[in-house]
N, C-alpha and C positions, 0 to 999 in steps of 0.2 A: 275289395275282398280278394281279388286275384293277386294283388301284390303280397298278401300274407301267406299264400300257399307255400312258396319255397321255404319261408321261415318255419311254418308248421311241420313241413317234411323233415327239415334238419333237426328240429327239436325232437320229433318222434324217433328218428334214427338214433340220436344221441341217448335218449331215455332208454330205448330198448337195449342199446349197447351196455349201458351201466347196469341195467337189470340183469341181463344174461351173465355179465361178469360176476355179479354178486351171487347169483344162483349157483354158478359153478364153484364159488368159494364156500357155499353152505350157509349163507347169511339168513338170519331170521326174517319172517315176513314184514315186520315193522321196520327193520333196517332197510329192506328192499324198497318199501314205499317211500320212506324219508329220503333215501339217497337218490332215487329216481326223480322225485319232485325237486330236490335241490339242484340236480344237474339240469333239469328243464329250465329253471329260472336262470342258471348261469349261462346256458347256451343262448337263451333269449336275450340276455344282456349283451353278450358278445356280438350277436347278429345286429342288434340295434346300434351298437357303437360302430360297427363296420358300415352300416347303412349311412350313419351320420357322416362318417369320413368320406364315403364315396359321393354323397349328395351335396356336401358343403366343402368344396376345395379351399384350402388355405390361401390367403392373399396377404401381401405385405401392407395393404392399406388398413389392416385391422378390421375389415368388415365382419369377420367371423370371430374376432377376439382370440387370435391364435394362442397367446400365452395361457389364457384362462382355460381354453379347451384342452391344451396339453396338460395342465394341472389336473383337470378332471380325469383325463385318461390315466395319469399316474396314480390318482387316488383309487381308481377302479381296477387297474392292473399294476400291482405293486412291482412286478418284474420289469416294467417299462421305465426307461430313463431317457428323456429327450436330450439331456445334456451330453450324452455319449457322442452325438453327432459333432458338436463343436470340439470335443476332446479328440475325436478321430482326426479332424482337420489340423489340430495342433501337432499331432505326431507326424503327419505328412510334412508339415513345415519343418519339423525337427530333422526329418530325413534329408531335406534339401540342404540343411546346415551341415549335416554329416557328409553328404555326397553332392557337392555343388556341380554346376554345369560342366566344369572341366573334367569331371570323372566320367569317362566314356561309357563304362558298363558297371551295372550294379546287380547283384543277385544275392539277396539276403532274406531270411525268413525267421519268424519266431513261432514257437509252438508251446502251448500250455500243458501243464501236468497237474492232475488232481481236479476233482469235480467241485470240491468245497472252496468257496471264495477266500475265506480267511487263510487257508493253507495252500492255495493254488500258487504255482510258480510258473515262470516262463523261461524258455531257453532259446538263445539265438543260434543261428547256423554259423556265425562267424565269432571269432574271439575278439576281446577288447584290444585296442580301441576300434570303434566303427568309423571308417573313413577319416575325416578331418576332426572328429571329436576326440577329446582326451578321455581317459578311462572313467573319470567321474561323470562326464556328460554322457558317455556310453551307457553307464549304469542307470543314469536318469532316464535315458530312452527306453531301456528295458522296463523300468518301473512304470513309465507312461503307457507302454504297450499293454502291460498287465492291467493297469487301471482301466483302460478302454475295454479290454476283454472282460473284465469283471463287471463292467457296467452294462454289458449286453446279456441277453437272457439265456444263452447256450451254456451247456455243461462243460464245454471245452472250446478252444478257439485257435486260430492260426492267423498270422499276418505275414504277407510277403511283399517284397519290392523287387521289381525287375526293370532294368533300363538298358536300352540298346541305342543304335543310331537314330531311331525313329522317335523315341520318347520313353516315358516312364509309366509303369502300371503299378498301382497299389491295390492290394486285395486283402480285406479283413473279413474273415469268415467265422461267425459264431455258430457252433455246431450243437447238435442234439437238443434242439429247442422243443420243450414239451407243450407247446401252445399252438393254437390254430393258425395255420400258415397265412390265410388271407388277413386275419387280424394283425399278425406280426408285420406283414407287408404294409398294411394301411397305417398302422401307428408310426412306424419308422419313416415312411414316406411323408407323413404329416410333419414329423419332427424335422426332416430334412428341409422341407419347404419353409418352415418357420426359421430354422437356423440360417438359411441362406438370406433371410430378410434382416437378420440382426448381427451376423458375424462379420467382423472387420476384415479388410484385406490384409494379407493375401489369402487368408483362410476362405474367404468368400469365393475367390477364384477356384480354389480346390473343390469346394462344394458344388459349384456350378458345373463341374466336370465329373461329378460323382453320381452313381446310380445304385439303386438297391434292387435285389432280387431275392426271392425265397425259393430255394431248391430243396424239396423234401422238408427235412427238419433243420435246414441250414439257412441262416441269414447271411447274404453275401453283399459286402460293400465294396464297390470297385471304382477307382479313380484312374482316369487316363489323361495324361498331359503330354503335349509335344515336347521335344528337346528344348532346353533353355532354362534360365534361372526364373524364379518366380517374378522378379522385377521385370524381366524381359517379356514374360508371358502377360503380365498385367498391362504393360505398355502396348502390346500387340492387341489386347482385348478392347482397348479404348477406341 
């Protein structure tokens, strides 16, 4: 019984919050009751999913049926897409094609415009072409950055790449996420662990050096790699 008290408290707080909001908006009593009850069940479902993620860590041996669990999460939370993790690794690979090891310094970023995905656009801080890419491949990189950003739950996003003599840092930030922060962190951490199990090299190397954080309503994906080509880094990792 003690384990259920934190859940009950969270459900009560969320229910009161919904109720007060509707009272201020002048909602009818029946609407208040139905909305509060609906929110109570939604909060309970989210808490139980977070408990499941926390208590059953993913493993590559398939003990917990990683893929089937992720499919269940995507059915319950339609804004969640576990494939975004592999797509993120792919654009990091593409950055290494554009700016190979011999490029000493890199400082480039992309920023989205527009909240609605069908009409959302992305703008790079540099003009075409990017590094060693031709104009067509540079446009393809723009589209891939937009594709990853649209697959994440935020209303806007940014992606930046910085390289100096020590190494490279990649930072993808999905912003203004209207969902519970611990749930977002748990779902995408679970997706990262699964993708590390199935993604081929060199993307797997990228993901092994990637971490997630939720700061307020932002999901931040950060990858840090030492200087060197992906082939060199792979050889050093063996």
